[in-house]
All heavy atoms as a GROMACS GRO file, in nm:
protein
  548
    1GLY      N    1  -9.490  11.222  22.193
    1GLY     CA    2  -9.576  11.332  22.188
    1GLY      C    3  -9.589  11.407  22.319
    1GLY      O    4  -9.504  11.487  22.359
    2VAL      N    5  -9.700  11.380  22.385
    2VAL     CA    6  -9.735  11.457  22.504
    2VAL      C    7  -9.637  11.430  22.618
    2VAL      O    8  -9.595  11.524  22.688
    2VAL     CB    9  -9.879  11.422  22.548
    2VAL    CG1   10  -9.913  11.488  22.681
    2VAL    CG2   11  -9.978  11.463  22.443
    3VAL      N   12  -9.598  11.305  22.637
    3VAL     CA   13  -9.506  11.270  22.746
    3VAL      C   14  -9.371  11.338  22.724
    3VAL      O   15  -9.310  11.388  22.819
    3VAL     CB   16  -9.491  11.117  22.758
    3VAL    CG1   17  -9.386  11.081  22.861
    3VAL    CG2   18  -9.624  11.053  22.794
    4ALA      N   19  -9.324  11.343  22.600
    4ALA     CA   20  -9.197  11.409  22.571
    4ALA      C   21  -9.206  11.559  22.600
    4ALA      O   22  -9.112  11.618  22.656
    4ALA     CB   23  -9.158  11.387  22.426
    5ARG      N   24  -9.318  11.620  22.568
    5ARG     CA   25  -9.334  11.763  22.597
    5ARG      C   26  -9.340  11.788  22.748
    5ARG      O   27  -9.282  11.886  22.798
    5ARG     CB   28  -9.459  11.818  22.530
    5ARG     CG   29  -9.440  11.838  22.380
    5ARG     CD   30  -9.559  11.905  22.322
    5ARG     NE   31  -9.668  11.808  22.324
    5ARG     CZ   32  -9.772  11.811  22.244
    5ARG    NH1   33  -9.785  11.908  22.157
    5ARG    NH2   34  -9.865  11.719  22.250
    6LEU      N   35  -9.409  11.702  22.821
    6LEU     CA   36  -9.415  11.716  22.966
    6LEU      C   37  -9.277  11.697  23.028
    6LEU      O   38  -9.239  11.768  23.121
    6LEU     CB   39  -9.514  11.617  23.025
    6LEU     CG   40  -9.661  11.645  22.996
    6LEU    CD1   41  -9.748  11.532  23.048
    6LEU    CD2   42  -9.704  11.776  23.055
    7GLY      N   43  -9.201  11.601  22.976
    7GLY     CA   44  -9.065  11.582  23.024
    7GLY      C   45  -8.978  11.703  22.996
    7GLY      O   46  -8.897  11.744  23.080
    8GLY      N   47  -8.995  11.762  22.880
    8GLY     CA   48  -8.921  11.884  22.846
    8GLY      C   49  -8.958  11.999  22.938
    8GLY      O   50  -8.871  12.076  22.980
    9CYS      N   51  -9.086  12.009  22.972
    9CYS     CA   52  -9.129  12.114  23.066
    9CYS      C   53  -9.068  12.093  23.204
    9CYS      O   54  -9.022  12.188  23.267
    9CYS     CB   55  -9.281  12.118  23.076
    9CYS     SG   56  -9.361  12.183  22.928
   10ALA      N   57  -9.068  11.968  23.251
   10ALA     CA   58  -9.010  11.938  23.382
   10ALA      C   59  -8.861  11.970  23.382
   10ALA      O   60  -8.808  12.027  23.478
   10ALA     CB   61  -9.034  11.792  23.419
   11PHE      N   62  -8.792  11.931  23.276
   11PHE     CA   63  -8.650  11.960  23.264
   11PHE      C   64  -8.626  12.111  23.261
   11PHE      O   65  -8.537  12.162  23.329
   11PHE     CB   66  -8.595  11.895  23.136
   11PHE     CG   67  -8.450  11.922  23.114
   11PHE    CD1   68  -8.353  11.856  23.187
   11PHE    CD2   69  -8.409  12.014  23.018
   11PHE    CE1   70  -8.219  11.880  23.166
   11PHE    CE2   71  -8.275  12.039  22.996
   11PHE     CZ   72  -8.180  11.972  23.070
   12GLY      N   73  -8.709  12.182  23.186
   12GLY     CA   74  -8.695  12.327  23.176
   12GLY      C   75  -8.716  12.397  23.308
   12GLY      O   76  -8.643  12.491  23.342
   13THR      N   77  -8.814  12.352  23.387
   13THR     CA   78  -8.836  12.417  23.516
   13THR      C   79  -8.718  12.396  23.610
   13THR      O   80  -8.683  12.487  23.685
   13THR     CB   81  -8.964  12.366  23.584
   13THR    OG1   82  -8.954  12.224  23.603
   13THR    CG2   83  -9.087  12.400  23.504
   14GLN      N   84  -8.656  12.280  23.603
   14GLN     CA   85  -8.540  12.255  23.689
   14GLN      C   86  -8.421  12.342  23.646
   14GLN      O   87  -8.349  12.396  23.730
   14GLN     CB   88  -8.501  12.107  23.688
   14GLN     CG   89  -8.605  12.019  23.754
   14GLN     CD   90  -8.635  12.058  23.896
   14GLN    OE1   91  -8.546  12.080  23.976
   14GLN    NE2   92  -8.763  12.069  23.928
   15ILE      N   93  -8.399  12.352  23.516
   15ILE     CA   94  -8.290  12.436  23.466
   15ILE      C   95  -8.313  12.582  23.506
   15ILE      O   96  -8.222  12.649  23.555
   15ILE     CB   97  -8.277  12.424  23.312
   15ILE    CG1   98  -8.230  12.283  23.275
   15ILE    CG2   99  -8.183  12.529  23.255
   15ILE    CD1  100  -8.094  12.246  23.329
   16LEU      N  101  -8.436  12.631  23.488
   16LEU     CA  102  -8.466  12.769  23.525
   16LEU      C  103  -8.454  12.790  23.676
   16LEU      O  104  -8.412  12.897  23.722
   16LEU     CB  105  -8.604  12.808  23.476
   16LEU     CG  106  -8.617  12.820  23.324
   16LEU    CD1  107  -8.762  12.847  23.285
   16LEU    CD2  108  -8.525  12.927  23.269
   17ALA      N  109  -8.489  12.689  23.755
   17ALA     CA  110  -8.475  12.700  23.901
   17ALA      C  111  -8.328  12.710  23.940
   17ALA      O  112  -8.292  12.788  24.028
   17ALA     CB  113  -8.541  12.581  23.969
   18ILE      N  114  -8.243  12.632  23.874
   18ILE     CA  115  -8.100  12.638  23.904
   18ILE      C  116  -8.042  12.773  23.864
   18ILE      O  117  -7.964  12.833  23.938
   18ILE     CB  118  -8.026  12.522  23.835
   18ILE    CG1  119  -8.068  12.390  23.900
   18ILE    CG2  120  -7.876  12.540  23.841
   18ILE    CD1  121  -8.022  12.266  23.825
   19VAL      N  122  -8.082  12.823  23.748
   19VAL     CA  123  -8.037  12.955  23.705
   19VAL      C  124  -8.084  13.062  23.803
   19VAL      O  125  -8.008  13.151  23.842
   19VAL     CB  126  -8.085  12.986  23.561
   19VAL    CG1  127  -8.062  13.131  23.524
   19VAL    CG2  128  -8.017  12.894  23.462
   20GLY      N  129  -8.209  13.051  23.846
   20GLY     CA  130  -8.261  13.146  23.944
   20GLY      C  131  -8.187  13.140  24.076
   20GLY      O  132  -8.164  13.242  24.141
   21LEU      N  133  -8.147  13.019  24.116
   21LEU     CA  134  -8.072  13.005  24.240
   21LEU      C  135  -7.935  13.071  24.228
   21LEU      O  136  -7.887  13.135  24.321
   21LEU     CB  137  -8.056  12.857  24.275
   21LEU     CG  138  -7.976  12.825  24.401
   21LEU    CD1  139  -8.042  12.888  24.523
   21LEU    CD2  140  -7.964  12.676  24.420
   22LYS      N  141  -7.873  13.057  24.110
   22LYS     CA  142  -7.743  13.121  24.089
   22LYS      C  143  -7.755  13.273  24.093
   22LYS      O  144  -7.664  13.341  24.138
   22LYS     CB  145  -7.684  13.078  23.954
   22LYS     CG  146  -7.649  12.933  23.945
   22LYS     CD  147  -7.523  12.906  24.022
   22LYS     CE  148  -7.479  12.762  23.998
   22LYS     NZ  149  -7.362  12.729  24.073
   23LEU      N  150  -7.868  13.326  24.048
   23LEU     CA  151  -7.887  13.471  24.044
   23LEU      C  152  -7.941  13.527  24.175
   23LEU      O  153  -7.934  13.647  24.199
   23LEU     CB  154  -7.984  13.508  23.931
   23LEU     CG  155  -7.937  13.474  23.790
   23LEU    CD1  156  -8.048  13.502  23.690
   23LEU    CD2  157  -7.812  13.551  23.754
   24SER      N  158  -7.993  13.441  24.260
   24SER     CA  159  -8.057  13.485  24.384
   24SER      C  160  -7.957  13.496  24.497
   24SER      O  161  -7.861  13.421  24.506
   24SER     CB  162  -8.166  13.386  24.423
   24SER     OG  163  -8.219  13.418  24.548
   25ALA      N  164  -7.983  13.588  24.587
   25ALA     CA  165  -7.898  13.602  24.704
   25ALA      C  166  -7.954  13.522  24.821
   25ALA      O  167  -7.892  13.518  24.926
   25ALA     CB  168  -7.888  13.749  24.743
   26ASP      N  169  -8.070  13.458  24.805
   26ASP     CA  170  -8.134  13.387  24.915
   26ASP      C  171  -8.167  13.243  24.876
   26ASP      O  172  -8.276  13.214  24.828
   26ASP     CB  173  -8.261  13.460  24.955
   26ASP     CG  174  -8.322  13.405  25.082
   26ASP    OD1  175  -8.254  13.331  25.154
   26ASP    OD2  176  -8.439  13.438  25.108
   27PRO      N  177  -8.072  13.150  24.898
   27PRO     CA  178  -8.100  13.011  24.864
   27PRO      C  179  -8.204  12.946  24.954
   27PRO      O  180  -8.262  12.845  24.918
   27PRO     CB  181  -7.964  12.943  24.879
   27PRO     CG  182  -7.885  13.031  24.966
   27PRO     CD  183  -7.936  13.169  24.945
   28THR      N  184  -8.232  13.004  25.071
   28THR     CA  185  -8.335  12.947  25.159
   28THR      C  186  -8.472  12.955  25.093
   28THR      O  187  -8.552  12.862  25.104
   28THR     CB  188  -8.337  13.022  25.294
   28THR    OG1  189  -8.207  13.016  25.351
   28THR    CG2  190  -8.437  12.959  25.389
   29ALA      N  191  -8.500  13.064  25.024
   29ALA     CA  192  -8.628  13.078  24.955
   29ALA      C  193  -8.643  12.970  24.848
   29ALA      O  194  -8.751  12.912  24.832
   29ALA     CB  195  -8.639  13.216  24.892
   30PHE      N  196  -8.537  12.940  24.778
   30PHE     CA  197  -8.542  12.835  24.678
   30PHE      C  198  -8.562  12.698  24.743
   30PHE      O  199  -8.638  12.616  24.694
   30PHE     CB  200  -8.412  12.834  24.596
   30PHE     CG  201  -8.406  12.724  24.494
   30PHE    CD1  202  -8.479  12.732  24.378
   30PHE    CD2  203  -8.328  12.612  24.517
   30PHE    CE1  204  -8.474  12.630  24.285
   30PHE    CE2  205  -8.323  12.510  24.424
   30PHE     CZ  206  -8.396  12.519  24.308
   31ALA      N  207  -8.496  12.676  24.855
   31ALA     CA  208  -8.509  12.548  24.925
   31ALA      C  209  -8.651  12.528  24.978
   31ALA      O  210  -8.698  12.415  24.986
   31ALA     CB  211  -8.408  12.540  25.038
   32LEU      N  212  -8.719  12.634  25.014
   32LEU     CA  213  -8.856  12.624  25.062
   32LEU      C  214  -8.956  12.607  24.949
   32LEU      O  215  -9.068  12.561  24.971
   32LEU     CB  216  -8.892  12.747  25.144
   32LEU     CG  217  -8.817  12.761  25.276
   32LEU    CD1  218  -8.854  12.891  25.343
   32LEU    CD2  219  -8.844  12.644  25.366
   33TYR      N  220  -8.919  12.644  24.829
   33TYR     CA  221  -9.009  12.636  24.714
   33TYR      C  222  -9.044  12.491  24.682
   33TYR      O  223  -9.159  12.460  24.653
   33TYR     CB  224  -8.944  12.705  24.594
   33TYR     CG  225  -9.021  12.694  24.466
   33TYR    CD1  226  -9.139  12.763  24.450
   33TYR    CD2  227  -8.975  12.614  24.362
   33TYR    CE1  228  -9.210  12.753  24.332
   33TYR    CE2  229  -9.046  12.604  24.245
   33TYR     CZ  230  -9.164  12.673  24.230
   33TYR     OH  231  -9.234  12.663  24.115
   34GLN      N  232  -8.947  12.401  24.688
   34GLN     CA  233  -8.969  12.262  24.650
   34GLN      C  234  -9.071  12.192  24.739
   34GLN      O  235  -9.166  12.134  24.689
   34GLN     CB  236  -8.837  12.184  24.646
   34GLN     CG  237  -8.743  12.230  24.538
   34GLN     CD  238  -8.787  12.191  24.398
   34GLN    OE1  239  -8.904  12.174  24.371
   34GLN    NE2  240  -8.692  12.178  24.310
   35PRO      N  241  -9.056  12.193  24.873
   35PRO     CA  242  -9.157  12.124  24.954
   35PRO      C  243  -9.290  12.198  24.962
   35PRO      O  244  -9.391  12.140  24.999
   35PRO     CB  245  -9.093  12.113  25.092
   35PRO     CG  246  -8.990  12.218  25.096
   35PRO     CD  247  -8.943  12.237  24.955
   36ALA      N  248  -9.293  12.326  24.925
   36ALA     CA  249  -9.418  12.401  24.929
   36ALA      C  250  -9.507  12.370  24.809
   36ALA      O  251  -9.629  12.390  24.817
   36ALA     CB  252  -9.389  12.550  24.936
   37GLN      N  253  -9.452  12.321  24.700
   37GLN     CA  254  -9.532  12.293  24.580
   37GLN      C  255  -9.640  12.188  24.606
   37GLN      O  256  -9.757  12.212  24.574
   37GLN     CB  257  -9.443  12.249  24.465
   37GLN     CG  258  -9.366  12.361  24.403
   37GLN     CD  259  -9.276  12.312  24.291
   37GLN    OE1  260  -9.237  12.196  24.286
   37GLN    NE2  261  -9.241  12.401  24.202
   38PRO      N  262  -9.608  12.071  24.661
   38PRO     CA  263  -9.717  11.974  24.684
   38PRO      C  264  -9.819  12.021  24.786
   38PRO      O  265  -9.935  11.984  24.778
   38PRO     CB  266  -9.645  11.848  24.732
   38PRO     CG  267  -9.503  11.882  24.750
   38PRO     CD  268  -9.478  12.016  24.691
   39VAL      N  269  -9.777  12.105  24.880
   39VAL     CA  270  -9.872  12.160  24.977
   39VAL      C  271  -9.974  12.246  24.905
   39VAL      O  272 -10.095  12.233  24.925
   39VAL     CB  273  -9.798  12.241  25.086
   39VAL    CG1  274  -9.896  12.317  25.173
   39VAL    CG2  275  -9.709  12.151  25.169
   40ALA      N  276  -9.928  12.334  24.817
   40ALA     CA  277 -10.018  12.423  24.743
   40ALA      C  278 -10.108  12.344  24.648
   40ALA      O  279 -10.228  12.372  24.637
   40ALA     CB  280  -9.937  12.526  24.666
   41VAL      N  281 -10.052  12.244  24.581
   41VAL     CA  282 -10.131  12.165  24.486
   41VAL      C  283 -10.238  12.084  24.560
   41VAL      O  284 -10.354  12.078  24.517
   41VAL     CB  285 -10.040  12.073  24.402
   41VAL    CG1  286 -10.121  11.974  24.323
   41VAL    CG2  287  -9.953  12.157  24.310
   42ALA      N  288 -10.201  12.022  24.671
   42ALA     CA  289 -10.299  11.944  24.748
   42ALA      C  290 -10.408  12.034  24.804
   42ALA      O  291 -10.527  11.998  24.800
   42ALA     CB  292 -10.230  11.868  24.860
   43ALA      N  293 -10.372  12.150  24.854
   43ALA     CA  294 -10.471  12.243  24.908
   43ALA      C  295 -10.566  12.291  24.798
   43ALA      O  296 -10.688  12.296  24.819
   43ALA     CB  297 -10.402  12.362  24.974
   44ALA      N  298 -10.512  12.324  24.682
   44ALA     CA  299 -10.596  12.369  24.571
   44ALA      C  300 -10.687  12.256  24.522
   44ALA      O  301 -10.805  12.279  24.493
   44ALA     CB  302 -10.510  12.420  24.457
   45SER      N  303 -10.635  12.135  24.517
   45SER     CA  304 -10.712  12.021  24.471
   45SER      C  305 -10.831  11.992  24.564
   45SER      O  306 -10.942  11.965  24.518
   45SER     CB  307 -10.622  11.898  24.462
   45SER     OG  308 -10.694  11.784  24.426
   46VAL      N  309 -10.807  12.002  24.693
   46VAL     CA  310 -10.916  11.981  24.789
   46VAL      C  311 -11.014  12.097  24.784
   46VAL      O  312 -11.136  12.078  24.787
   46VAL     CB  313 -10.859  11.961  24.932
   46VAL    CG1  314 -10.969  11.966  25.036
   46VAL    CG2  315 -10.784  11.829  24.941
   47ALA      N  316 -10.962  12.220  24.774
   47ALA     CA  317 -11.049  12.338  24.770
   47ALA      C  318 -11.139  12.339  24.647
   47ALA      O  319 -11.254  12.384  24.654
   47ALA     CB  320 -10.964  12.465  24.774
   48LEU      N  321 -11.089  12.290  24.535
   48LEU     CA  322 -11.167  12.287  24.412
   48LEU      C  323 -11.258  12.165  24.402
   48LEU      O  324 -11.334  12.152  24.306
   48LEU     CB  325 -11.074  12.292  24.291
   48LEU     CG  326 -10.999  12.423  24.272
   48LEU    CD1  327 -10.894  12.410  24.163
   48LEU    CD2  328 -11.096  12.535  24.237
   49GLY      N  329 -11.247  12.075  24.500
   49GLY     CA  330 -11.332  11.956  24.500
   49GLY      C  331 -11.284  11.845  24.410
   49GLY      O  332 -11.359  11.752  24.381
   50TRP      N  333 -11.162  11.852  24.361
   50TRP     CA  334 -11.107  11.749  24.274
   50TRP      C  335 -11.058  11.628  24.352
   50TRP      O  336 -11.039  11.522  24.297
   50TRP     CB  337 -10.992  11.803  24.191
   50TRP     CG  338 -11.031  11.911  24.095
   50TRP    CD1  339 -11.157  11.942  24.052
   50TRP    CD2  340 -10.945  12.003  24.030
   50TRP    NE1  341 -11.153  12.047  23.966
   50TRP    CE2  342 -11.023  12.086  23.950
   50TRP    CE3  343 -10.808  12.023  24.033
   50TRP    CZ2  344 -10.970  12.187  23.872
   50TRP    CZ3  345 -10.755  12.123  23.956
   50TRP    CH2  346 -10.836  12.204  23.876
   51ASP      N  347 -11.032  11.648  24.481
   51ASP     CA  348 -10.976  11.544  24.564
   51ASP      C  349 -11.047  11.546  24.699
   51ASP      O  350 -11.086  11.651  24.747
   51ASP     CB  351 -10.826  11.568  24.583
   51ASP     CG  352 -10.747  11.441  24.600
   51ASP    OD1  353 -10.808  11.333  24.606
   51ASP    OD2  354 -10.624  11.451  24.606
   52LYS      N  355 -11.062  11.429  24.756
   52LYS     CA  356 -11.126  11.420  24.886
   52LYS      C  357 -11.020  11.421  24.996
   52LYS      O  358 -10.924  11.346  24.990
   52LYS     CB  359 -11.205  11.289  24.896
   52LYS     CG  360 -11.313  11.276  24.791
   52LYS     CD  361 -11.435  11.354  24.832
   52LYS     CE  362 -11.548  11.328  24.737
   52LYS     NZ  363 -11.587  11.443  24.662
   53PRO      N  364 -11.037  11.508  25.097
   53PRO     CA  365 -10.940  11.510  25.206
   53PRO      C  366 -10.957  11.386  25.295
   53PRO      O  367 -11.069  11.345  25.324
   53PRO     CB  368 -10.975  11.637  25.283
   53PRO     CG  369 -11.117  11.665  25.249
   53PRO     CD  370 -11.140  11.610  25.112
   54ASP      N  371 -10.846  11.326  25.333
   54ASP     CA  372 -10.849  11.218  25.429
   54ASP      C  373 -10.737  11.243  25.530
   54ASP      O  374 -10.660  11.338  25.517
   54ASP     CB  375 -10.836  11.081  25.362
   54ASP     CG  376 -10.710  11.065  25.280
   54ASP    OD1  377 -10.625  11.156  25.281
   54ASP    OD2  378 -10.695  10.960  25.215
   55LYS      N  379 -10.730  11.159  25.632
   55LYS     CA  380 -10.633  11.183  25.740
   55LYS      C  381 -10.489  11.179  25.689
   55LYS      O  382 -10.408  11.262  25.729
   55LYS     CB  383 -10.651  11.080  25.850
   55LYS     CG  384 -10.774  11.101  25.933
   55LYS     CD  385 -10.784  11.000  26.045
   55LYS     CE  386 -10.911  11.020  26.123
   55LYS     NZ  387 -10.923  10.924  26.234
   56ALA      N  388 -10.456  11.086  25.602
   56ALA     CA  389 -10.319  11.074  25.552
   56ALA      C  390 -10.280  11.196  25.470
   56ALA      O  391 -10.170  11.251  25.485
   56ALA     CB  392 -10.303  10.947  25.469
   57ARG      N  393 -10.368  11.241  25.384
   57ARG     CA  394 -10.338  11.357  25.299
   57ARG      C  395 -10.324  11.484  25.383
   57ARG      O  396 -10.230  11.561  25.366
   57ARG     CB  397 -10.449  11.376  25.195
   57ARG     CG  398 -10.423  11.489  25.097
   57ARG     CD  399 -10.529  11.497  24.991
   57ARG     NE  400 -10.572  11.368  24.940
   57ARG     CZ  401 -10.509  11.298  24.847
   57ARG    NH1  402 -10.400  11.345  24.795
   57ARG    NH2  403 -10.556  11.183  24.807
   58LEU      N  404 -10.418  11.506  25.474
   58LEU     CA  405 -10.410  11.624  25.559
   58LEU      C  406 -10.287  11.620  25.648
   58LEU      O  407 -10.221  11.722  25.669
   58LEU     CB  408 -10.536  11.636  25.644
   58LEU     CG  409 -10.665  11.668  25.567
   58LEU    CD1  410 -10.785  11.668  25.662
   58LEU    CD2  411 -10.655  11.801  25.496
   59GLY      N  412 -10.253  11.501  25.698
   59GLY     CA  413 -10.132  11.487  25.779
   59GLY      C  414 -10.007  11.519  25.699
   59GLY      O  415  -9.917  11.587  25.749
   60GLY      N  416 -10.001  11.471  25.577
   60GLY     CA  417  -9.885  11.500  25.492
   60GLY      C  418  -9.873  11.647  25.459
   60GLY      O  419  -9.763  11.705  25.461
   61VAL      N  420  -9.985  11.711  25.429
   61VAL     CA  421  -9.984  11.855  25.398
   61VAL      C  422  -9.940  11.935  25.521
   61VAL      O  423  -9.857  12.026  25.512
   61VAL     CB  424 -10.122  11.901  25.347
   61VAL    CG1  425 -10.134  12.051  25.346
   61VAL    CG2  426 -10.149  11.844  25.209
   62LEU      N  427  -9.995  11.900  25.637
   62LEU     CA  428  -9.958  11.971  25.759
   62LEU      C  429  -9.811  11.950  25.795
   62LEU      O  430  -9.743  12.044  25.837
   62LEU     CB  431 -10.048  11.929  25.875
   62LEU     CG  432 -10.192  11.977  25.866
   62LEU    CD1  433 -10.274  11.917  25.980
   62LEU    CD2  434 -10.200  12.127  25.868
   63LEU      N  435  -9.763  11.827  25.777
   63LEU     CA  436  -9.622  11.799  25.806
   63LEU      C  437  -9.529  11.876  25.713
   63LEU      O  438  -9.429  11.933  25.757
   63LEU     CB  439  -9.597  11.649  25.796
   63LEU     CG  440  -9.460  11.600  25.842
   63LEU    CD1  441  -9.440  11.631  25.988
   63LEU    CD2  442  -9.450  11.450  25.819
   64ALA      N  443  -9.562  11.881  25.584
   64ALA     CA  444  -9.480  11.955  25.488
   64ALA      C  445  -9.485  12.105  25.517
   64ALA      O  446  -9.383  12.174  25.511
   64ALA     CB  447  -9.526  11.927  25.345
   65ALA      N  448  -9.603  12.155  25.550
   65ALA     CA  449  -9.615  12.298  25.582
   65ALA      C  450  -9.538  12.331  25.709
   65ALA      O  451  -9.471  12.435  25.717
   65ALA     CB  452  -9.763  12.336  25.598
   66LEU      N  453  -9.543  12.242  25.808
   66LEU     CA  454  -9.467  12.263  25.931
   66LEU      C  455  -9.316  12.263  25.902
   66LEU      O  456  -9.243  12.347  25.954
   66LEU     CB  457  -9.500  12.154  26.032
   66LEU     CG  458  -9.427  12.161  26.165
   66LEU    CD1  459  -9.468  12.285  26.241
   66LEU    CD2  460  -9.455  12.036  26.246
   67GLY      N  461  -9.272  12.172  25.817
   67GLY     CA  462  -9.130  12.168  25.779
   67GLY      C  463  -9.086  12.296  25.709
   67GLY      O  464  -8.978  12.349  25.737
   68CYS      N  465  -9.171  12.348  25.620
   68CYS     CA  466  -9.139  12.474  25.553
   68CYS      C  467  -9.131  12.588  25.654
   68CYS      O  468  -9.042  12.673  25.647
   68CYS     CB  469  -9.245  12.507  25.448
   68CYS     SG  470  -9.242  12.402  25.302
   69GLY      N  471  -9.225  12.588  25.748
   69GLY     CA  472  -9.224  12.694  25.849
   69GLY      C  473  -9.101  12.689  25.938
   69GLY      O  474  -9.039  12.792  25.966
   70VAL      N  475  -9.064  12.569  25.981
   70VAL     CA  476  -8.945  12.555  26.064
   70VAL      C  477  -8.821  12.599  25.988
   70VAL      O  478  -8.735  12.671  26.040
   70VAL     CB  479  -8.930  12.411  26.116
   70VAL    CG1  480  -8.794  12.387  26.178
   70VAL    CG2  481  -9.039  12.380  26.216
   71ALA      N  482  -8.810  12.557  25.863
   71ALA     CA  483  -8.694  12.596  25.782
   71ALA      C  484  -8.689  12.747  25.759
   71ALA      O  485  -8.583  12.807  25.763
   71ALA     CB  486  -8.695  12.522  25.648
   72ALA      N  487  -8.805  12.806  25.736
   72ALA     CA  488  -8.809  12.951  25.713
   72ALA      C  489  -8.770  13.028  25.840
   72ALA      O  490  -8.698  13.127  25.832
   72ALA     CB  491  -8.948  12.993  25.666
   73LEU      N  492  -8.817  12.982  25.954
   73LEU     CA  493  -8.787  13.051  26.078
   73LEU      C  494  -8.644  13.031  26.123
   73LEU      O  495  -8.584  13.119  26.184
   73LEU     CB  496  -8.884  13.006  26.188
   73LEU     CG  497  -9.028  13.048  26.168
   73LEU    CD1  498  -9.116  12.988  26.276
   73LEU    CD2  499  -9.041  13.199  26.164
   74SER      N  500  -8.588  12.914  26.091
   74SER     CA  501  -8.450  12.887  26.133
   74SER      C  502  -8.349  12.948  26.037
   74SER      O  503  -8.231  12.958  26.069
   74SER     CB  504  -8.427  12.738  26.147
   74SER     OG  505  -8.430  12.676  26.020
   75ARG      N  506  -8.394  12.984  25.918
   75ARG     CA  507  -8.308  13.046  25.814
   75ARG      C  508  -8.185  12.963  25.783
   75ARG      O  509  -8.074  13.012  25.782
   75ARG     CB  510  -8.268  13.186  25.856
   75ARG     CG  511  -8.381  13.283  25.868
   75ARG     CD  512  -8.445  13.318  25.741
   75ARG     NE  513  -8.349  13.384  25.653
   75ARG     CZ  514  -8.373  13.411  25.528
   75ARG    NH1  515  -8.485  13.376  25.474
   75ARG    NH2  516  -8.283  13.471  25.454
   76GLY      N  517  -8.208  12.834  25.760
   76GLY     CA  518  -8.098  12.753  25.708
   76GLY      C  519  -8.047  12.646  25.800
   76GLY      O  520  -7.967  12.565  25.760
   77GLY      N  521  -8.091  12.640  25.923
   77GLY     CA  522  -8.046  12.532  26.009
   77GLY      C  523  -8.069  12.564  26.155
   77GLY      O  524  -8.050  12.676  26.200
   78LEU      N  525  -8.113  12.466  26.228
   78LEU     CA  526  -8.140  12.486  26.370
   78LEU      C  527  -8.012  12.494  26.451
   78LEU      O  528  -8.011  12.548  26.560
   78LEU     CB  529  -8.229  12.373  26.423
   78LEU     CG  530  -8.370  12.369  26.365
   78LEU    CD1  531  -8.443  12.247  26.414
   78LEU    CD2  532  -8.445  12.494  26.405
   79GLY      N  533  -7.903  12.440  26.399
   79GLY     CA  534  -7.778  12.439  26.473
   79GLY      C  535  -7.695  12.564  26.456
   79GLY      O  536  -7.586  12.574  26.509
   80ASP      N  537  -7.745  12.662  26.383
   80ASP     CA  538  -7.666  12.784  26.355
   80ASP      C  539  -7.673  12.884  26.468
   80ASP      O  540  -7.607  12.987  26.465
   80ASP     CB  541  -7.714  12.850  26.226
   80ASP     CG  542  -7.682  12.767  26.104
   80ASP    OD1  543  -7.597  12.676  26.115
   80ASP    OD2  544  -7.742  12.791  25.999
   81GLY      N  545  -7.754  12.858  26.569
   81GLY     CA  546  -7.760  12.948  26.684
   81GLY      C  547  -7.870  13.043  26.669
   81GLY      O  548  -7.901  13.134  26.723
   0.00000   0.00000   0.00000
């Protein structure tokens, strides 16, 4: 029932993401989308009061956000000059 539908949704989002990547001229934006999802969900969860912020959670969110920022600024790799 429900688990099968959720699995189908997860599968569908991955297929649509791959199709979008094939159609997109900017794979860096797609690469930043994946690590940005848990950052947005954790921030929304804390903001709505559904989850309590603690040091580990805030550290993980900040680390993921920092990684997204570094990747966005480097545009694909720090070794590219």
